[in-house]
C-alpha positions in Angstrom: -17.1 42.0 -28.1 -20.2 41.1 -26.1 -20.0 37.5 -27.2 -16.3 37.3 -26.1 -17.1 38.8 -22.7 -19.9 36.3 -22.3 -17.7 33.4 -23.0 -15.1 34.6 -20.5 -17.4 35.3 -17.6 -17.5 31.8 -16.2 -13.7 31.2 -16.3 -12.9 34.7 -15.0 -15.3 34.4 -12.1 -13.7 31.0 -11.4 -10.2 32.4 -11.5 -11.1 35.3 -9.2 -12.6 32.9 -6.6 -9.5 30.7 -6.8 -7.1 33.6 -6.3 -9.1 35.0 -3.4 -9.3 31.7 -1.5 -5.9 30.3 -2.2 -4.1 33.5 -1.3 -5.5 33.0 2.3 -3.7 31.1 5.0 -4.0 27.3 4.2 -6.3 25.3 6.4 -4.5 22.7 8.5 -5.5 19.1 8.4 -7.1 19.0 11.9 -9.1 22.3 11.4 -12.5 22.8 9.8 -12.3 22.8 6.0 -14.7 25.8 5.7 -12.9 27.6 2.8 -12.9 24.3 0.8 -16.7 23.9 1.2 -17.3 27.6 0.4 -15.0 27.4 -2.6 -16.9 24.4 -4.0 -20.3 26.2 -3.5 -19.0 29.3 -5.3 -17.7 27.2 -8.2 -21.1 25.5 -8.5 -23.0 28.8 -8.2 -20.9 30.3 -11.0 -21.8 27.5 -13.3 -18.1 27.0 -13.9 -17.8 23.4 -12.7 -16.7 22.4 -16.1 -14.7 25.6 -16.8 -11.0 25.1 -17.8 -9.0 24.4 -14.7 -6.5 26.8 -13.2 -3.3 26.7 -11.2 -4.4 24.6 -8.2 -5.9 21.9 -10.3 -2.8 21.7 -12.6 -0.4 21.6 -9.6 -2.6 18.9 -7.9 -2.7 16.8 -11.0 1.1 17.1 -11.4 1.6 16.1 -7.8 -0.7 13.1 -8.3 1.3 11.6 -11.2 4.6 12.3 -9.4 3.2 10.5 -6.4 2.1 7.6 -8.6 5.7 7.4 -9.9 7.0 7.4 -6.3 4.7 4.5 -5.5 6.0 2.7 -8.6 9.5 3.0 -7.2 8.3 1.1 -4.1 8.1 -2.0 -6.3 11.8 -1.7 -7.0 12.2 -1.4 -3.2 10.2 -4.5 -2.5 12.2 -6.4 -5.1 15.6 -5.5 -3.8 14.6 -5.9 -0.1 13.2 -9.4 -0.8 16.3 -10.3 -2.9 18.7 -9.1 -0.3 17.0 -11.0 2.6 16.9 -14.3 0.7 19.7 -16.6 -0.6 21.6 -15.7 -3.7 20.4 -18.9 -5.5 16.8 -17.4 -5.5 17.5 -13.9 -6.7 16.4 -14.2 -10.3 13.2 -15.8 -9.0 12.5 -13.0 -6.6 13.1 -10.3 -9.3 11.0 -12.2 -11.9 8.0 -12.4 -9.5 8.2 -8.7 -8.9 8.3 -8.0 -12.6 5.2 -10.1 -13.0 3.3 -8.6 -10.1 3.6 -4.9 -11.3 2.8 -5.9 -14.9 -0.2 -8.0 -14.2 -1.4 -5.6 -11.5 -1.5 -2.7 -13.9 -3.3 -4.7 -16.6 -5.9 -6.2 -14.4 -6.6 -2.9 -12.7 -7.4 -1.4 -16.1 -9.4 -4.4 -17.3 -11.6 -4.8 -14.2 -9.9 -3.6 -11.0 -10.6 0.2 -11.1 -14.3 -0.2 -11.7 -14.4 -2.9 -9.0 -12.5 -0.8 -6.6 -14.9 2.1 -7.2 -18.1 0.3 -8.3 -20.5 2.0 -10.7 -23.0 -0.6 -9.6 -23.1 -3.3 -6.9 -24.0 -6.9 -7.6 -24.2 -7.4 -3.8 -25.0 -4.0 -2.3 -22.1 -2.5 -0.4 -20.1 -5.8 -0.6 -19.3 -6.7 -4.2 -19.4 -4.6 -7.4 -17.3 -6.2 -10.0 -16.9 -3.8 -12.9 -15.5 -3.8 -16.4 -12.7 -2.1 -18.3 -12.0 1.6 -18.0 -13.2 3.7 -20.9 -12.4 7.2 -22.0 -11.6 8.8 -18.7 -11.0 12.1 -20.4 -14.7 12.4 -21.5 -15.0 15.8 -19.8 -12.0 17.1 -21.7 -9.4 16.0 -19.2 -8.6 19.5 -17.9 -11.6 20.6 -15.9 -12.8 20.3 -12.3 -15.6 18.0 -13.4 -14.1 14.7 -12.1 -13.8 15.3 -8.4 -13.8 19.1 -7.6 -11.3 20.5 -5.1 -11.2 17.5 -2.8 -10.2 15.2 -5.7 -8.3 17.7 -7.8 -7.2 15.5 -10.7 -8.4 13.9 -13.8 -9.9 10.5 -13.9 -6.7 9.2 -15.5 -4.7 10.7 -12.7 -6.8 8.9 -10.2 -6.6 5.6 -12.1 -2.8 5.6 -12.4 -2.2 6.5 -8.8 -4.5 3.8 -7.6 -3.2 1.3 -10.1 0.3 1.6 -8.5 -1.2 0.7 -5.2 -3.0 -2.4 -6.5 0.0 -4.7 -6.9 1.3 -4.1 -3.4 -0.8 -6.8 -1.8 0.7 -9.5 -4.0 4.2 -8.1 -3.5 3.8 -8.5 0.3 2.9 -12.2 -0.2 5.8 -12.6 -2.6 8.4 -12.0 0.2 6.6 -14.2 2.7 6.5 -17.3 0.4 10.0 -16.7 -1.1 12.5 -19.5 -1.8 10.0 -22.4 -2.1 6.9 -21.4 -4.0 6.3 -22.8 -7.5 6.5 -19.9 -10.0 3.5 -20.8 -12.2 1.3 -21.3 -9.2 2.3 -18.0 -7.7 1.7 -16.2 -10.9 -1.9 -17.5 -11.1 -2.5 -16.8 -7.4 -1.1 -13.2 -7.5 -3.3 -12.4 -10.5 -6.5 -13.5 -8.8 -5.5 -11.8 -5.5 -4.8 -8.4 -7.2 -7.7 -8.5 -9.7 -10.4 -9.6 -7.2 -9.3 -9.9 -3.6 -7.7 -6.5 -3.1 -10.1 -4.5 -5.2 -13.2 -6.0 -3.5 -11.8 -5.3 0.0 -10.8 -1.8 -1.1 -14.2 -1.1 -2.4 -15.6 -1.6 1.1 -13.8 1.5 2.2 -12.7 3.7 -0.7 -15.5 2.6 -3.1 -18.4 3.5 -0.8 -19.0 0.0 0.6 -20.0 -1.1 4.0 -16.9 0.1 5.7 -17.4 3.6 4.3 -20.9 3.6 5.9 -19.9 1.9 9.2 -21.2 4.0 12.1 -21.6 7.1 10.0 -20.1 10.5 10.6 -17.5 10.6 13.3 -18.0 6.9 14.0 -17.0 5.8 10.5 -14.0 3.5 9.8 -10.9 5.6 8.9 -7.9 4.4 7.0 -6.2 7.3 5.2 -3.8 5.5 2.9 -4.2 1.8 3.7 -2.7 0.4 6.9 -5.5 -2.1 6.8 -6.9 -1.9 3.3 -3.5 -2.3 1.6 -0.9 -3.5 4.1 -3.1 -5.4 6.4 -4.8 -7.1 3.5 -1.4 -8.2 2.1 -0.2 -9.4 5.5 -3.3 -11.5 6.2 -3.2 -13.0 2.7 0.5 -13.8 3.2 -0.2 -15.6 6.5 -2.7 -17.9 4.8 -0.3 -18.7 1.9 2.6 -19.4 4.2 0.5 -21.7 6.4 -0.4 -23.8 3.3 3.1 -23.7 1.9 5.0 -24.6 5.0 8.5 -23.5 6.0 11.7 -23.8 4.1 13.6 -27.1 4.5 16.1 -27.0 7.3 14.7 -23.9 8.9 13.2 -25.6 12.0 15.1 -28.5 13.5 13.6 -31.6 15.1 15.1 -30.7 18.4 13.1 -27.4 18.4 16.0 -25.1 17.5 15.8 -22.6 14.7 18.5 -22.6 12.0 18.8 -19.1 10.5 18.8 -19.0 6.7 20.6 -15.7 6.1 20.0 -13.3 3.3 22.8 -13.0 0.8 23.0 -9.2 0.5 22.3 -6.7 3.3 23.3 -3.8 1.0 20.5 -4.8 -1.4 18.1 -5.1 1.5 19.1 -1.7 2.8 18.7 -0.1 -0.6 15.3 -1.7 -0.8 14.1 -0.2 2.5 15.3 3.3 1.6 13.6 3.1 -1.8 10.4 2.1 0.1 10.9 5.0 2.5 11.3 7.3 -0.4 8.3 6.0 -2.3 6.1 6.2 0.9 6.1 9.9 0.5 4.1 9.3 -2.7 2.1 6.5 -1.1 0.9 8.7 1.8 1.4 12.2 0.3 -0.5 11.2 -2.9 -3.4 10.1 -0.8 -4.2 13.7 0.1 -5.6 13.6 -3.5 -4.6 17.1 -4.2 -1.8 19.6 -3.6 -3.7 21.2 -0.7 -0.7 22.6 1.2 -1.9 22.2 4.8 -2.6 18.4 4.8 0.3 17.7 2.3 3.0 19.2 4.6 1.5 17.4 7.6 1.4 14.1 5.9 5.0 14.3 4.8 6.1 15.3 8.3 4.2 12.6 10.2 5.3 9.9 7.6 9.0 10.8 8.0 8.9 11.0 11.8 7.0 7.8 12.3 9.5 5.9 10.1 12.4 7.4 12.1 10.8 6.5 15.4 10.1 3.0 14.2 13.7 2.6 13.2 15.1 3.8 16.5 12.6 1.7 18.6 13.4 -1.5 16.7 17.2 -0.9 17.0 16.9 -0.5 20.8 14.4 -3.3 21.4 16.2 -5.8 19.2 19.6 -4.9 20.7 18.2 -5.5 24.2 16.5 -8.8 23.2 19.0 -10.3 20.8 22.1 -8.8 22.5 23.4 -7.5 19.2 22.4 -4.6 16.9 20.5 -6.4 14.1 20.4 -4.6 10.8 17.4 -6.6 9.4 15.4 -5.7 12.5 16.4 -2.0 12.1 15.3 -2.0 8.4 12.0 -3.7 9.3 11.6 -1.1 12.1 11.7 1.7 9.5 9.0 -0.1 7.5 6.9 -0.8 10.6 7.0 2.9 11.5 5.7 3.7 8.0 2.9 1.1 8.2 2.0 2.5 11.6 1.3 6.0 10.3 -0.3 5.1 7.0 -3.9 5.0 8.3 -3.7 8.3 10.2 -0.9 10.4 8.5 -3.3 13.3 7.9 -5.1 13.2 11.2 -2.6 12.9 14.0 -0.1 15.3 15.6 3.6 15.3 15.2 4.1 13.9 18.7 1.5 11.2 18.1 3.2 10.1 14.9 6.4 9.6 16.8 4.7 7.5 19.4 2.8 5.5 16.8 6.0 4.8 14.8 8.0 3.8 17.9 5.3 1.4 19.1 5.2 -0.1 15.6 9.0 -0.5 15.5 9.0 -2.3 18.9 6.0 -4.4 18.0 7.6 -5.7 14.8 10.6 -7.2 16.7 8.5 -9.2 19.0 6.2 -10.3 16.1 9.0 -11.6 14.0 10.4 -13.6 16.9 6.9 -14.9 17.8 6.2 -16.2 14.2 9.5 -17.9 14.2 8.7 -19.7 17.4 5.4 -21.0 16.1 7.2 -22.1 12.9 5.6 -19.6 10.5 8.5 -19.1 8.1 8.5 -15.6 6.6 11.9 -14.9 5.1 11.5 -11.1 5.0 9.1 -10.4 8.0 6.3 -9.3 5.7 3.5 -10.8 7.8 4.8 -8.9 10.9 5.6 -5.6 9.1 2.4 -5.3 7.1 -0.1 -7.6 8.9 0.6 -7.2 12.6 1.7 -3.6 12.5 -1.2 -2.8 10.1 -3.6 -3.6 12.9 -1.7 -1.3 15.3 -1.6 1.6 12.8 -5.4 1.3 12.2 -6.4 1.1 15.8 -4.0 3.9 16.7 -6.0 6.3 14.6 -8.8 5.8 17.2 -6.3 6.6 20.0 -4.5 9.5 18.5 -6.5 10.7 15.6 -10.1 10.9 16.9 -11.5 7.9 14.9 -14.0 5.6 16.6 -12.0 2.7 18.1 -14.8 0.2 17.7 -15.2 1.0 14.0 -11.5 0.6 13.6 -11.5 -2.8 15.2 -14.5 -3.9 13.1 -12.8 -2.7 10.0 -9.6 -4.6 10.8 -11.5 -7.8 11.6 -13.6 -7.6 8.4 -10.7 -6.9 6.0 -8.2 -9.4 7.7 -10.8 -12.2 7.8 -11.7 -11.7 4.1 -8.1 -11.5 3.0 -7.1 -14.6 5.0 -10.1 -16.7 3.8 -9.8 -15.5 0.2 -6.1 -16.2 0.1 -6.5 -19.6 1.8 -9.2 -20.7 -0.6 -7.5 -19.6 -3.8 -4.1 -21.0 -2.7 -5.7 -24.3 -1.6 -7.5 -24.7 -5.0 -4.2 -24.0 -6.8 -2.4 -26.5 -4.6 -5.0 -29.2 -5.3 -4.8 -28.6 -9.1 -1.2 -28.1 -9.8 0.7 -27.8 -6.5 2.2 -24.7 -4.9 5.7 -25.9 -3.8 8.8 -26.9 -5.6 10.4 -30.2 -4.9 13.0 -30.6 -2.2 15.7 -31.1 -4.8 14.7 -27.9 -6.6 14.6 -25.9 -3.3 18.1 -27.2 -2.5 19.4 -26.3 -5.9 17.8 -22.9 -5.9 14.9 -21.6 -7.9 17.1 -19.6 -10.2 18.3 -22.8 -11.8 15.3 -25.0 -11.2 12.7 -22.5 -12.4 14.6 -20.1 -14.7 17.7 -21.9 -15.8 19.9 -18.9 -15.1 21.9 -17.5 -12.2 21.7 -13.9 -10.8 25.5 -13.7 -10.3 28.3 -14.9 -12.6 31.5 -15.8 -11.0 34.7 -16.0 -13.0 35.3 -16.0 -16.7 32.5 -17.0 -19.2 35.1 -18.1 -21.8 
């Protein structure tokens, strides 16, 4: 009996501490996290750090994998949005690229991405720490607090799969920007390198303890909660470099200076894509709480939803005033702009601030799309504007509304955007020199579905 009581002492003490603390009123995101720190100290003092986990851990882990699944759904959203905003003759090509991106993204993240994103060792201190393949991430048993404690209440596998779903997003952003004229094989090589090395190295600067994580120190540190810069901004800057090398679609910009619209073939598909992205963003931002801590989780869901709605309204009103017609594509991109605007500060700004941030992002994306068209940067889906331009605003806005240091935010934006642009430009240029990056004019006119895949997305009439 004494032996049994001895074995149960650690877990029982752990459970009592958990019950006492989590029956109290949850701490809101903008308050001192005193109970969290006290809880961790009690856990360590009890010697129960590796005791079997209890309810909060289990719920947090469940939320993490649900959030990962929601982020996965975003890839379907990207695929349908891109397909809807481009011509029917390129639909198979758009969908094929998105299948490749999520597949190669998951594999490369397991092979080297995860341990580069979170370096166990740096080859260049605080800048580059390319790691190897993940091993047994359940080495501690897979059901204890040992991986990250209360602030990272999940197993290492939970952390891996959530972050892996993020990894392919950067290349997906580029996919929409280079649509309808990029050579498939070249894009497949480019996207693999971008996801495996570019995104993970830039991410390690912030989330892996690199130079951005140590910038300024304390309250002056760079802050990007879920990736307005580290994910979306990176993808937008990389897309700009690729589009500049690739050039515009044939016939888009006329010799007399006029712009010929190349309309998307399915606004219903585009709308479905945006609503899937909106839905998945609750996992993108909500999962970035890294636990089921009720205070921050509820706040993040609320600010995310309100910023998106404000972005949609602002883009509708601004585009209507500027273009003299209510433009659905602008409204859809306004929703996404609101979401990108709040991603860096979803856990640290007030409800009113989230509405203001989303509204400014929604207005900004309209003028950005028009601007890039005027300077002949052909982006069929507006990805550079939505993710790149608005990503800057969302990151800097945390310094205005969320208490982050504005100078650190600006330095972080400049560092990540420059790296993403240069990395993308160099990789895409090398691929262009070796094998070319653009299909022929005849193939572009025919459509990439036939030219690259030998099949059409839509069958009209009888097949007999």
